[in-house]
LOVEXGU-210736 format. One line per field, with one value per residue (C-alpha): residue number from 0; residue in one letter; z negated, y, x negated. Coordinates in steps of 0.05 Angstrom, whole numbers. Each point is the difference from the previous one (the first is absolute). Example, Ala and Ser with C-alpha at 12.3 -4.5 7.8 and 13.67 -1.06 7.14 Angstrom:
BEGIN
seq (0, 1)
type (A, S)
c3 (-156, 13)
c2 (-90, 69)
c1 (-246, -27)
END
This chain:
BEGIN
seq (0, 1, 2, 3, 4, 5, 6, 7, 8, 9, 10, 11, 12, 13, 14, 15, 16, 17, 18, 19, 20, 21, 22, 23, 24, 25, 26, 27, 28, 29, 30, 31, 32, 33, 34, 35, 36, 37, 38, 39, 40, 41, 42, 43, 44, 45, 46, 47, 48, 49, 50, 51, 52, 53, 54, 55, 56, 57, 58, 59, 60, 61, 62, 63, 64, 65, 66, 67, 68, 69, 70, 71, 72, 73, 74, 75, 76, 77, 78, 79, 80, 81, 82, 83, 84, 85, 86, 87, 88, 89, 90, 91, 92, 93, 94, 95, 96, 97, 98, 99, 100, 101, 102, 103, 104, 105, 106, 107, 108, 109, 110, 111, 112, 113, 114, 115, 116, 117, 118, 119, 120, 121, 122, 123, 124, 125, 126, 127, 128, 129, 130, 131, 132, 133, 134, 135, 136, 137, 138, 139, 140, 141, 142, 143, 144, 145, 146, 147, 148, 149, 150, 151, 152, 153, 154, 155, 156, 157, 158, 159, 160, 161, 162, 163, 164, 165, 166, 167, 168, 169, 170, 171, 172, 173, 174, 175, 176, 177, 178, 179, 180, 181, 182, 183, 184, 185, 186, 187, 188, 189, 190, 191, 192, 193, 194, 195, 196, 197, 198, 199, 200, 201, 202, 203, 204, 205, 206, 207, 208, 209, 210, 211, 212, 213, 214, 215, 216, 217, 218, 219, 220, 221, 222, 223, 224, 225, 226, 227, 228, 229, 230, 231, 232, 233, 234, 235, 236, 237, 238, 239, 240, 241, 242, 243, 244, 245, 246, 247, 248, 249, 250, 251, 252, 253, 254, 255, 256, 257, 258, 259, 260, 261, 262, 263, 264, 265, 266, 267, 268, 269, 270, 271, 272, 273, 274, 275, 276, 277, 278, 279, 280, 281, 282, 283, 284, 285, 286, 287, 288, 289, 290, 291, 292, 293, 294, 295, 296, 297, 298, 299, 300, 301, 302, 303, 304, 305, 306, 307, 308, 309, 310, 311, 312, 313, 314, 315, 316, 317, 318, 319, 320, 321, 322, 323, 324, 325, 326, 327, 328, 329, 330, 331, 332, 333, 334, 335, 336, 337, 338, 339, 340, 341, 342, 343, 344, 345, 346, 347, 348, 349, 350, 351, 352, 353, 354, 355, 356, 357, 358, 359, 360, 361, 362, 363, 364, 365, 366, 367, 368, 369, 370, 371, 372, 373, 374, 375, 376, 377, 378, 379, 380, 381, 382, 383, 384, 385, 386, 387, 388, 389, 390)
type (X, X, X, X, X, X, X, X, X, X, X, X, X, X, X, X, X, X, X, X, X, X, X, X, X, X, X, X, X, X, X, X, X, X, X, X, X, X, X, X, X, X, X, X, X, X, X, X, X, X, X, X, X, X, X, X, X, X, X, X, X, X, X, X, X, X, X, X, X, X, X, X, X, X, X, X, X, X, X, X, X, X, X, X, X, X, X, X, X, X, X, X, X, X, X, X, X, X, X, X, X, X, X, X, X, X, X, X, X, X, X, X, X, X, X, X, X, X, X, X, X, X, X, X, X, X, X, X, X, X, X, X, X, X, X, X, X, X, X, X, X, X, X, X, X, X, X, X, X, X, X, X, X, X, X, X, X, X, X, X, X, X, X, X, X, X, X, X, X, X, X, X, X, X, X, X, X, X, X, X, X, X, X, X, X, X, X, X, X, X, X, X, X, X, X, X, X, X, X, X, X, X, X, X, X, X, X, X, X, X, X, X, X, X, X, X, X, X, X, X, X, X, X, X, X, X, X, X, X, X, X, X, X, X, X, X, X, X, X, X, X, X, X, X, X, X, X, X, X, X, X, X, X, X, X, X, X, X, X, X, X, X, X, X, X, X, X, X, X, X, X, X, X, X, X, X, X, X, X, X, X, X, X, X, X, X, X, X, X, X, X, X, X, X, X, X, X, X, X, X, X, X, X, X, X, X, X, X, X, X, X, X, X, X, X, X, X, X, X, X, X, X, X, X, X, X, X, X, X, X, X, X, X, X, X, X, X, X, X, X, X, X, X, X, X, X, X, X, X, X, X, X, X, X, X, X, X, X, X, X, X, X, X, X, X, X, X, X, X, X, X, X, X, X, X, X, X, X, X, X, X, X, X, X, X, X, X, X, X, X, X)
c3 (-2208, 75, 48, 76, 33, 62, 45, 60, -28, 24, -18, 58, -22, -74, 28, 42, -34, -50, -47, -49, -43, -6, -51, -51, 26, 15, 54, 8, 57, 56, 43, 40, -63, -32, -48, -61, -13, -69, -37, -70, -38, 37, -24, 42, 58, -29, 62, 27, -20, 65, -26, -16, 57, 50, -22, 17, 67, 12, -20, 51, 54, -12, 1, -76, -34, -47, -43, -18, 4, -35, 20, -42, 40, -26, 49, 72, 38, -56, -39, -52, -7, -63, 9, 53, 1, -7, 60, 43, -15, 18, 66, 14, -11, 45, 58, -7, 4, -75, -18, 34, -7, 9, 60, 5, 15, -58, 36, -24, 51, 3, 27, 77, 34, 58, -50, -56, 35, -16, -74, 8, 20, -60, -42, -71, -53, -36, -51, 0, -68, -32, -72, -26, -63, -49, -2, 65, -17, -63, 43, 54, -51, -34, 70, 15, -63, 17, 67, -21, -45, 57, 34, -38, -57, -24, -64, -56, 26, 69, -27, -39, 57, 39, -59, -11, 69, 11, 7, -62, 18, 73, -26, -50, 51, 45, -51, -40, 54, 54, 12, 39, -66, -12, -76, 7, -8, -63, -26, 14, -50, -54, 32, 28, 55, 79, 9, 58, -49, -44, -56, -6, -2, -50, -48, 9, -18, -57, -28, 5, -24, -56, 27, 13, 78, 18, -38, 23, 73, -16, -31, 59, 58, 40, -22, 55, -53, -25, -34, -69, 28, 33, -53, -52, 39, 22, -75, -17, 56, -20, -74, 20, 44, -59, -55, 40, 36, 45, 20, -8, 36, -67, 0, 56, -24, -70, -34, 9, -9, -68, -19, 25, -43, -57, 6, 47, -59, -26, 15, 31, 17, 69, -8, -68, 25, 60, -42, -46, 56, 34, -68, -11, 68, -11, -61, 41, 47, -59, -18, -64, 23, 35, 22, 37, 34, -65, -12, 32, -51, -57, 12, 12, -62, -37, -7, -59, 26, 12, 13, 70, 19, -31, -25, -10, -32, -72, -7, -40, -52, -13, -1, -53, -44, 5, -17, -62, -26, 12, -33, -60, -8, 10, -49, -55, 15, 9, 73, 68, 36, 59, -15, 38, -34, -69, 5, 23, -42, 38, -23, 31, -45, -44, 50, 7, 72, 25, 46, 59, -13, 8, 52, -3, 14, 9, -59, 46, 65, 59, 46, -51, 0, -55, 5, -9, -64, -67, -32, 50, -7, -36, -1, 17, 3, 74, -4, -21, 39, 65, -15, -18, 70, 10, -53)
c2 (2082, 1, 39, 10, 56, -21, 51, -45, -40, 26, -1, -48, -45, -6, -13, -57, -61, 49, -46, 30, -42, 44, -49, 14, 71, -14, 2, -64, 3, 43, 11, -64, -40, 25, 47, -21, 64, -13, -45, -29, 54, 58, 27, -9, 46, 61, 47, -37, 59, 34, 60, -21, -54, 50, 53, -44, -10, 72, 17, -44, 28, 69, -22, 10, -42, -51, -5, -48, -73, -55, -71, -57, -46, -70, -44, -3, 49, -6, 63, 21, 67, 30, 67, 23, -56, 48, 41, -63, -36, 66, 11, -77, -1, 61, -29, -68, 30, -7, 73, 58, 71, 63, 43, 76, -7, -38, -67, -62, -40, -56, -9, 7, -17, 49, 61, -26, -45, 50, -11, -72, 33, 44, -17, -10, 16, -66, -22, -70, -20, -61, -16, -8, -20, -55, 8, 28, -12, 47, 50, -6, 7, 61, 35, -18, 37, 59, 12, -3, 61, 38, -2, -40, -24, -72, -10, -43, -65, 9, 9, -62, -39, 20, -12, -72, -18, -72, -55, 19, 73, -22, -47, 49, 53, -44, -7, 71, 45, -24, 46, -57, -40, -16, 10, 70, 40, -40, 13, 72, 8, -7, 16, 65, 15, -14, -73, 19, 42, -61, 24, -62, -42, 42, -6, -75, -6, 45, -39, -68, 24, 41, 59, -29, 1, 9, -64, -36, 11, -16, -67, -21, 36, -65, -39, 1, -26, 60, -44, 28, 70, -12, -45, 53, 60, -40, -21, 73, 20, -61, 18, 71, -27, -41, 53, 60, -11, 57, 50, 75, 45, 11, -73, 8, 7, -17, -42, -64, -44, 24, 1, -75, -22, 38, -21, -61, -48, 37, -20, 54, 9, 33, 29, 32, 23, 36, 28, 33, 23, 36, 31, 26, 30, 37, 27, 20, 37, 41, 16, -40, -44, 33, -63, -40, -44, -34, -20, -70, -13, 27, -49, -59, 16, -1, 74, 3, 51, 70, 33, -32, 44, 64, 6, 75, -11, -30, -59, 8, -47, 44, 63, -28, -23, 69, 31, -42, 12, 75, 5, -34, 38, 68, -15, -13, 67, 40, 23, -12, -68, 42, 16, 70, 19, -20, 49, 59, 48, -1, -35, -66, -10, -47, -28, -74, -16, -63, -45, 19, 75, -15, -27, -39, 39, -18, 27, 4, 23, -47, 44, 1, -75, -14, -73, -20, -37, 0, 31, 61, 10, 56, 19, 73, 39, 7, 74, -5, -62, 34, 65, -38, -33, -30, 47)
c1 (-2783, -26, 43, -2, 40, 40, 37, 8, 59, 67, 74, 9, -55, 31, 69, -21, 29, 37, 45, 50, 42, 66, 28, -59, -14, -70, -53, -36, -51, -26, -64, 10, 5, -68, 33, 46, 41, 25, -49, 27, -30, 37, 62, 63, 17, 35, 3, 65, 45, 10, -43, -71, -1, 26, -50, -60, 29, 16, -71, -27, 48, -23, -72, -12, -54, 32, -66, -50, 19, -44, -6, -38, -38, 16, -31, -28, 47, 52, 24, 50, 30, -28, 28, 53, 51, 55, -19, -19, 67, 37, -30, -1, 76, 6, -40, 36, 69, 15, 2, 37, -22, 43, -15, 5, 78, 10, 9, -34, -43, -47, -70, 1, -64, 15, 4, -45, -49, -55, 11, -32, -64, -5, -62, 1, -52, -19, -54, -16, -18, -41, -13, -67, -37, 15, 75, 24, 71, -4, -31, 55, 55, -33, -9, 74, 20, -44, 25, 72, 1, 25, 68, 51, -43, 2, 37, -24, 28, -21, -71, 8, 25, -64, -48, 26, 26, 6, 49, 40, 8, 19, 55, 22, 7, 41, 55, -3, -21, 45, 59, 34, 4, 76, -11, -28, 67, 12, -71, 3, 59, -49, -67, -19, -43, -19, -12, -48, -40, -5, 42, 43, -61, -33, 60, -1, -71, 7, 56, -33, -70, 30, -34, -67, 7, -71, -24, 58, -19, -69, 17, 46, -35, -16, 60, 56, 55, 41, 51, -11, 7, 64, 30, -11, 26, 63, 7, 1, 49, 47, -3, 26, 55, 21, 0, 26, 68, -15, -52, -15, -51, -31, -21, -49, -74, 8, -51, 40, -65, -10, 75, 3, -56, 32, 72, 12, 4, 61, 71, 44, 78, -5, 69, -22, -62, 24, 60, -52, -43, 61, 20, -74, -4, 65, -36, -62, 48, 27, -72, 5, -57, -60, -43, 52, -50, -16, 75, -14, -57, 38, 58, -42, -36, 68, 7, -47, -51, 36, -64, 0, 59, -20, 71, 17, 68, 3, 47, 61, -29, -61, 39, 50, -54, -36, 67, 14, -74, 1, 72, -20, -63, 35, 57, -53, -32, 64, -21, 29, -18, -22, -75, 3, 68, -31, -55, 41, 45, 64, 66, -22, -65, 34, 51, 5, 16, 38, -38, 42, -25, -72, -47, -65, -65, -73, -40, -61, 29, 10, -34, -63, -6, 51, 28, 71, -9, 36, -61, 4, 75, 37, 72, 15, 63, 22, -14, -70, -15, 22, -34, -65, -6, -70, -30)
END
């Protein structure tokens, strides 16, 4: 990688011809059209939060340095921002009147040439970089990952976008990383994360690729057609809307791609499905279920795998079977059907309790990993069960 240090380029130079797309939330061009501020391998502009963007401007106004900036030379007098697009877009928005900062009195104000004109002459510290060797693109992308370990680190999907930048990633980001997308609110009922940080795109890719996102991006890198990606994602969302008549906050961020593959071929009655979900969440509120987020998978699977819920309370059916089993065994031995009473010497050592006088207990305590299964169930008299606790 060849580098050239430039300290003669100013804030004003970069802001000449500055273009910002407020709809997509991205800086486009600067430096009189010579600079692409957000090339396709860059993540979205994430400083537009009234905190990070303002901090960049305030640093400049206080004459603090804002750190090294890296440009990639891509042609004769043509450049892309390799690192620094968040800072450049922030001060560019301020200089062009698209960002207010708060003064010492707490009042917002825009860029005023009569007060802030000196800011345009502030020099920046910029390295101009050029790739070398047999594979300059790989070298550039490796450098991009290296210089982005500071600040707000790139997440896995942002790194993958950089590694496999091309028509496919560009088209996919326009759909799944666009906060103005009319479907975003609906999608985020089921998919967690910030679309600007590529979290919705990451989930869509994970679903369609069955977890092999890297290979999928590699295979589709130069194909601008994202039909398969969008159709699969929309199919999962539509299936969820058909099976569940309502939504709960617990649904956001579940492995819906896996569950779609596992269950989308099954018929469901939305009323019955939601009715069972409401009952089970009521149980969760009563602490009878300790893994409530798995309720949806449990119901979709026909309620056949109670391990999903980590159920703490034995069902009445299990308790009654345990009671009958212990009662028969106790009568044949002439001892109490409460195992703890049976080993004592008090008057209850031979007492046969009624079902309503007993409670189901974990043989291996719940707190020690014991499951709520019939094999781990014993009936104790209420006195012993409540004295036993989690021991």
